[in-house]
C-alpha positions as CSV (number, residue, x, y, z in Angstrom):
1,M,-126.0,151.0,85.5
2,K,-126.0,152.6,88.9
3,V,-128.6,152.0,91.6
4,Y,-130.0,155.4,91.2
5,G,-131.0,154.6,87.7
6,C,-133.1,151.7,88.9
7,C,-136.8,151.6,90.0
8,D,-137.9,152.3,93.5
9,L,-138.3,148.6,94.4
10,I,-134.7,147.8,93.5
11,R,-133.4,150.9,95.4
12,Q,-135.4,149.8,98.4
13,R,-134.0,146.3,98.3
14,Y,-130.5,147.7,97.8
15,A,-130.9,149.9,100.9
16,E,-132.2,146.9,102.9
17,I,-129.3,144.7,101.9
18,G,-126.8,147.5,102.5
19,S,-128.2,148.1,106.0
20,G,-128.2,144.4,106.9
21,E,-132.0,144.2,107.1
22,Q,-132.0,141.7,104.1
23,G,-129.4,139.1,103.5
24,Y,-126.6,139.5,101.0
25,I,-126.2,136.7,98.5
26,P,-122.6,136.2,97.5
27,N,-123.5,134.4,94.3
28,A,-125.4,137.3,92.9
29,I,-125.2,136.4,89.2
30,A,-126.7,132.9,89.9
31,C,-129.4,134.6,91.9
32,A,-130.1,137.0,89.1
33,V,-130.2,134.3,86.4
34,K,-132.6,132.2,88.5
35,A,-134.9,135.2,88.9
36,L,-134.7,136.0,85.2
37,N,-135.4,132.4,84.4
38,D,-138.5,132.4,86.5
39,I,-139.7,135.4,84.6
40,A,-138.8,134.1,81.2
41,S,-140.6,130.8,81.9
42,D,-143.8,132.3,83.3
43,E,-146.3,132.1,80.4
44,S,-148.8,134.3,82.3
45,L,-146.5,137.3,81.7
46,P,-146.4,139.3,78.5
47,K,-144.1,137.8,75.8
48,D,-142.0,141.0,75.5
49,K,-141.2,140.9,79.3
50,R,-140.3,137.2,79.0
51,E,-138.1,138.0,76.0
52,Q,-136.3,140.8,78.0
53,A,-135.7,138.4,80.9
54,A,-134.4,135.7,78.6
55,F,-132.0,138.1,76.8
56,A,-130.7,139.4,80.1
57,A,-130.2,135.9,81.5
58,A,-128.4,134.7,78.4
59,N,-126.1,137.7,78.5
60,L,-125.2,137.0,82.1
61,L,-124.6,133.4,81.3
62,I,-122.3,134.1,78.4
63,S,-120.3,136.9,80.1
64,D,-116.8,136.4,81.4
65,H,-117.8,137.0,85.0
66,E,-118.3,133.9,87.2
67,D,-119.6,133.8,90.8
68,A,-116.9,132.8,93.3
């Protein structure tokens, strides 16, 4: 997926990180898994959104890629 296929909020953060306005996190996969875990464990959110987050996090954890 390319940044242009993402929502406005993601594109805004992308631009802020690219410009140096927001900090870049080298261990991006760990950051993403943590955010997805927070969503998946938040019982105030709809179950389908929690399931999507859990599925995405599990796929990241099982992928070949590892943060350096």
